[in-house]
N, C-alpha and C positions, 0 to 999 in steps of 0.2 A: 498621400491624399490627392496631390496634384495629378499624378498619373491616373488615379481612379477617376477623377473629374474629367480629364481629357478622354479617357476610354468611354465614360458614360456619354459624353457629347458625341463622340464618333459613332457609337452604336445607335444613339438616337437619330443621328443624321442619316445613317444607312437605312434604318428601318423606315423613317419618314419618307426618304427618297424612293425606296422600293414601293411603299404603299401609294405614293403619289404617281409613280410611273406605271402602276398596275392598270390605270384607266386609259392608257394611251391608245389601246386597240378597241375601245368602246366608243361608239358614236351615239350621242344623245338623241339625234333626230331619228335614228333607227329604233331606239328604245321607245320613243314617243309613238311611232307608227305601230309597233307591236302592242303597246298599251291600248291604243285606240281600237285596233282590230279585236283584241280580247274583250274589251268592254262591249263592243257591238255584238260579239258572238256569245260570250258567256256571262255578261253582266258583272256586277261588283264582286261576286265570289271569285271568279276567274282572275279579275284584276288584283284582288288581294293576294291570291296565290302567286301571281306573277311578281308582285312587289317583294314578297318574301323570298322567292327564288333569286331575285336580283341581289338582295342583301346577303343571302347565303353564298352566292358566287363571288360577289365583290364586297368584302367587308368594309371597304372605305367609302362606299357609295350609299347614300340614303335617298329613298324614293318617296315622294310626298304626292298623294292624289287627294285633293281637297275640293269641297264644294264652294259656293259663292261666299259662305260665311267663314271660310278658312278652317273648316272642320275636316280632319283627315278621315278617310274611309276605314283605316285600320284602328281608329279610336286612339291614336297616339297624340301626345301633346305636340302641337305644331310650334316650332320656334318662331320668335317674334320677327326675325329677319325674313323668314319664309313668308310670313303673313304680309309683311311690307311689300315683298316682291309680288305676291299674288294680288294684293290690292291695287298696286300700280298697274299691273297687267290688265286687271278687270276694268279699271277706268279707261285705259287706252283702248281696250277692245270695244267697250261700250261707245266711246267716242267715234271709233272707226265704223262701227255698225250704224250709228246714226247718220253717218255720211255715205252709207252704201257700200262700204268695204267688207271683206271677209278674212280677217287675220286669223292665223292658226298658231303663231308663236310671236315672241317679242323680238325675234331676230330681224334687224333691218334688212332690206333687200340687198342682195349682193354680198352678204356676210355669211361665213360658215356658222353652223349651229353651235351653240355654247351650252355648258352645263347650267348656266344661270338663266337660260330661256324658260319661259312658261308656255306649256302647250295646252291647247283646248281639246277636250275629249267629249264625245257625244254618245250617250247611252241610247239603246233602242226605244226607251220610253220618252225620249226627248230631254232627259236630265243632262245637265252640262257639268263637267268637272274640269279641273285644271291640274296639270301634271308639271312638277318641277323636281330638280335634283339638288342634293347637297353633297358634293364631292369632298374628299379630304383636302383641306386647305394646304397652303404651302408649308413646308417644314418649319417648326418653331425655331430651329437653330438658325434660321435666316435672320432672326432678330439679333442673335448674338453676333453673327457675322457682319451685319450691317451697322449695328449701333456701337460696336466696340465694347460690349459688356464682358467679353471673354476674360480680359485681364482682371476685371473686378470680381468675376466669378471665381477665378483661381485664387485671388487674394483672399476672398471670403472663405474658400475651402481651407487655405492654410491657417487663417485666423481661428477657424472653428476647430481644426484638428490639432493645432499646437498645444493648447492646454490639455486636451484629452490624451495626446501622445505623452506629454510630460507626466501626467498622473499615472498612465499605464507604465511608463518607464520607471517611475519612482516605486510603483506597486511591486515591480519585479526586482528592481535594483537594490532597494533597501534591505530586504531579507538576505539577498545574496551577499551584500556587504557585511551584514551582521554575522553570517556564517563564515565569511572570509576572515573577519577579525577573530572569531573563535578558533578557526583552524590555525591562524598565525600564532595565537596565544598558546594553543595546544602544542604546536611545533616547537615553541620556545621553552616548553617545559612548565608552563603555567596553566592553572585551571581556567578554562574559558568562562567568560561572563554568562550568567544565566540567560537562556534563550527566551525571547518574548513569548508569553503564553498565547497571544493572538496568532503568532506565526505557527506555533505547535498545533493550534486548532484548525488551521487551514486544511481544506480537503483537496488541494491541488498538489502538483508535483513538488512545489517548494515546501509545503507543509510536510510531505513525506520525507523530503531531504532533511528538513530541520529535525524531525523526530529521529531519523536514522543517525544524524550527527550527534544529537543529544545522547542517544543510547551508546554510540561509539565513545563519546567523551567520558561518560560515566564508567564504561568498562575499562578504558585506559587509565582513568583516575584510580579505579579499584586495583588494577594490576600494579600501578606505580606504588600505591599505598601498601599493597601486599608485598611487593618487592622490598620496599624500605623496612616494613615490619619484619620480613624474613631476615634481612641483613642484620637488623638490630637484635633479633632473637638469637641468630647464629653467633654473633659476636658476644652476646651476653652468656649464652650457654657454653661457649668454648672458653671463656675467660675463667670460669670456676674450675674446671678440671686442669687448665693450664697452671692456675695458681697452686692447686694441690700438687701437681707434678713438680713444680719448682721447690715447694716446701719439702716434699718427700725426697727429692734429689739432694737438697741441701743437708737433710738429716742423714741420708745414706753416705754422703761424702765424709761425714764426721766419724764414720766407722764405729758407731755406738753398738751396744749389744742388740739393739732393735733394727739394725741395718737390713736384715732379711725381710722384716715386716714392711719396711719402707720400699724395698724393691717390689714386694708383692703389691703394695699400694700403687707404685708406678705402673706395673703391668695392668692392674685393674683400671686405672685411669686411661691408659692407652687403649685398652679394649673398649672402654666406654666411648671415647672419642671416635674410635674406628667405627663403632656401631652407629653413632650419631651421624657421621659423615656418610656412611652407606645409606642410611635412611633418608638423608637429605638428597642424595643423588637419585635415589629411587623416586622420591616425591617429585623432584623436578622433571624426571623422565616421564612419569605418569601424567603430569600436567601439560607438558609441552610436546611430547612425542606420541605418535599413534600407538595404541595398544596392540599387543599380539593378536593374531586372528583367533576369534573365539571358535569353540567347537561344542557340539552337543555332549552333555555329560549328566551323570546322576549325582546330585548334590549330596546324597546320602554317603557316597564313597568318600567325598572330600571331608565331610564331617567325621566320618569313621576314622580316617587317617589322623586328623587333628586330635581327636579324642585319644587315640592309641598313643600318640607321642606325649600328650599332656598327662596321661596316667603315670607315665614313667617319672615325670617331674613332680606330680602331685603326691606320689608315694613318699618321696623324700620330705615333703612338708606336712604330711598327715592329712591331705585333702582327699575327699571322695568326689568322684565324677559320676553323676546320674545321667546316663544316656541310654535310650532305647531306640534302636534302629527302626524307622517306620517300615511297615510292610509294603507300602506302595512306593514306586519310584518317584523321585523329585527331579524331573528333567528341566534343565536350564541350558542356556547358551552362554558359555564363558570361557575364560582362560584358567585352566586348573591351578597353575602355580600362583596366580594372583589371588584367586578366591581362597586358596589354602592359606596364603599370607594374611588375608583379612581375618579369617577365623582364628589363626594362630595369635595375631595381635590381640584380638578380643579375649581369647582364652588366657593368654599370658597376663593380661591385666586382671582378669578374674582370679587367677592363682596368686598374683602378687598382693592383691588387696583383701583376699579372703583370710580370715583368721585360721590358725592351725586347727585341724579336725573338722572344718566346715565342709559343706557340700557345694559343688559347682553343678548347677542344673543345666543340661543341654537338651534342647528340643527342636525338632524340625517337622514341618508339615506343609501341606499345600491347601490354599483357600482361594477365594475369588480374586484376591489381590495378587496372587502369585505364589512363589515358594518362600517360606519364612523360616529363619533360623534364629533362636533366642538362646543366649548364654547369660546366666545369672549367677551372682556370687552372694555371699552372706557377710560382706564387708560393711563399712560404715556408711556407704552410699555417697551421694554427691548433693551439694546444695542445689535447690531447684533453679536458682539463677544461673548456675554453671552448667546445667545439662546441655543447653544448646551450644556451649562453647567447647565441649569436650572434643569435638572433631576439628578444631582449629589447630594450626601448627604451633608447637611449643606451649600449648596451654596445658597446665597440670592443676587439677583440683587439689585441695588441701588434704591430700592423703599420702602417707608414706608406706613403703613396703616393709617386709619383715627385716630387711637389712638396714633400715633407716635411710634409704636413698629413694629418690623419685626417679621415674623414667625420663626419657628425653622429650616426651610430649609430641612425638611424631607418629607413633604407631596408629592411633585412631584417625589422624589426619590422612595417612596413607590408605587406611581402610575406607574412609569416606570417599576418597578420590577414586579408588578402584570400583566401589559399588556404583558410584555415579556413572562411570564409564560403561558399566554393564546395564545401565538403564534402571537401576534399582534405587533403594533408599536405606539409610541407616539412622537409627535414633536410639537414645538411651532414656531410661526412666527408673525411678527408685521403686523398690518393692513396696507394695501398699500394706501388706500384713506384717512384715518385719524388715529389719535393716538389710541393705544389700542393693545392688545395681543390676539391672537387666538391660542388655544391649540387643536390640532387635534389628536383624538384617533381612531385607525383602528384595527378591529378584523376580523379574518377569518369568513366568513359567513357559516352557517350550511346548508347542503343540505336540500332540501324540504322534502326528505324522513324522516329526523330526526327532522324536525322543530316542535316546540310546536304548538298545536292547540289553537289559540287565535282568538278573534274577533277583528275587526278593531276598 
């Protein structure tokens, strides 16, 4: 603020000095002779135009042509000090005329003409007018230079700017400190304190930073919570097969007549753990590693392959699979192996939970939302409260398969991750007319320009 004040004073001084020096080449006596000649030749209109031209040429100079009553010919308001000067000149002129003299200005003999002189002008009709000037006064900063006001002016500028600068600094520093405390807490592994709502509603850069920080903190908290939940679920899921492995191993060591059955049990539990670890690795890779490059494909072919493989397994369990290949292509952009894995997981769940002799309905079509595939079984269905949780890791509804064992709870979570990476969505709903569950998978349809060329 002090620098701004000094700069303002310097600019004012330069401008005032330039305006004051602009009249150095102008002689007031010469202007008075021009005015008198114009009044005699062209009258008051010519004199008015001349006064206007002088003002346009010299912005710092005011020209006043008044009559005996101090009324300006341009109908402008005459300043009081000008009237005092005119009145003093008129009295002195009248006194001089009474004593036989003929004065034309107020300048004493032997002195140069001054801007503060008053000049007498005579019109052709005998009317008399008086001409005087009001030049730009000395620069106002002279008062600062002469009276020692500059230190007080600087002190006043600091006194006024100090509280404003303090408020401005606090306005900026307080939210930054709040965000810094939140970042420090987040770095130490703690949940940051809730950000002030007023900061979140700000429309400046700090408000945008606060909203971005809050979004980041929520995502990190969700990731941490998801990681902890995943570790807990993994430990819980591995503990049960490990306990059964120990029990089967202990029974096998006793060499009882059922030792072969225990060895089969060990093999089954090892296969179950191997399958679970493989699904965990796949889920982690899908969530944290970039997916393979997608390619244009016809989803009918993927569904056809899944149905063909499922019919082999369905025959052993007495299931029927109702599938009719659509006549028109279903073009999508995706990774064939991943999309096939999604449909296989959904199909395997339907086979596992459908009763013997039931029908698995498979349908695929294209609508305004994209390409849709639905797989429905005739099993017991799922509680409405659990439908949204079916696609969470390690979540299993209260349903058992034909062997009396539940799955690992990772298949649908993998399916949901793959579908999200493909820009689609997956959801489940219970059948309305009878028992059973329908899983609906929707993918963005590929434009016909990029669709694969396949036959119906």
